[in-house]
Structure formats: structure tokens, C-alpha cells
N, C-alpha and C positions, 0 to 999 in steps of 0.2 A: 827611461834610461836603458832598458833592455834593448830596445830598437836601435838606439844610438850606438851601443856597444856592438851589436850585430852588424850594423852598417859600417862601422869603423873597421871591423875585422874583415868584412867582405872587401872593402876598399883597399885593405892592406894585402889582399890576395889569399886570405884563408878560404878553404873550401866551405861551401854553404852549410853543410851539416855540422862541421866543427865550429863555425861561427855561431850557429844557433845554440849548440850545446854549451859553448863557453858563456854566451850571454845569459842563458837560463841558469847556469851554475852560479854566475855572479849574482844574479837576482835572488836565487835561493839563499846564498850566503848573507846577503844584505837583509833579507827577511828574517833569517835566523838570528842575526845580531839584534835587530829591532825587537824580536820576541823576547830575547834575553834581557834587553834593556827595559822593556815594559814590565817584566817580572821583578827585576832587581833594583831599578832606580825609582826614586820618588819624584813625582812632578811637583810643580809649585802648588797645584791644587791639592795634592796629597798633604803637603806640608801645612798649607792653610787649614785643612780639615783637622789635622793633628793639633795645631795651635788652638783652634776653636774648641776642640774637645778638652784640651788641657785647661783652657780658661773656664769652661763649664765645670770641670772637675775641681778646679781650684776654688771656685765659688761654693760648690757643694761641700768641700772639705772645710772651708772657713765656717760655714753654717754649722756643720757637725762639731767642730772644735768649740765654737761658741756655746752650743747646747751642752756639751760635756763640761765645759768650764762653769757654766751656770749651775749645773747639777752638783759639781764638786764644791763650789762655793756654798750652795745650799746645805750640803751635808756637813761641811766643815763648820759653818756657823751653828747648825743644829747640834752637832757634837760638842762644840765649845759651850753652848748654852746648857746642855745637859751636864757637862763637867762642872761648870760654875754652879749649877743648881745642886749637884751632889756635894760640892765643897761647902756651900752655904748651909746646907741641911746638916752636915756633920759638925759644923761649927756651933750650932745651937743646941 
């Protein structure tokens, strides 16, 4: 693109050095914008990676919740049995 801009400016009558400087300036501005976009914008690949990470995390969270739920049920049943045992013992 830089060469095309340079050639267009020369064809329009711009001095060679001015045409070269203008073409290089436009090229630097475009490069600068692409650099900003590369830092600030997510690509489809970035989004797909985030989705994959979330799916993995979601599965890990479900596993952890199930483990905690099983422990909670175990403790609740155990505590309930102890309470029933205490009540039955005090009744006799």
C-alpha cells in the first residue's frame, strides 16, 4: 500500500521526498492502529479459548459442588442419627 500511495502522490505532482514521507507516515499510522487493535480486541480464537476454559471450569465446579453436596448429606444424616440415638437413649 505504501508504494501505491507514494506513486499516487508522485502522479499528482508531489515532490518525491514529500510523497515518500507521506506514504511512510500513513504506513506508520496503520501499523499503530493494528498494534492497538491487537492488544485491545479479542479474536475469534481468543473467544473460543475462553469458551473452552469456561466449559472446563464449569465441569470442575460441578464436580466440586457434587463432592461438597455428598459430604453435607453425609454429615446431615450422621448428625440426624446421633440426635435420634440421643433421643431414644433419654426415653429409656
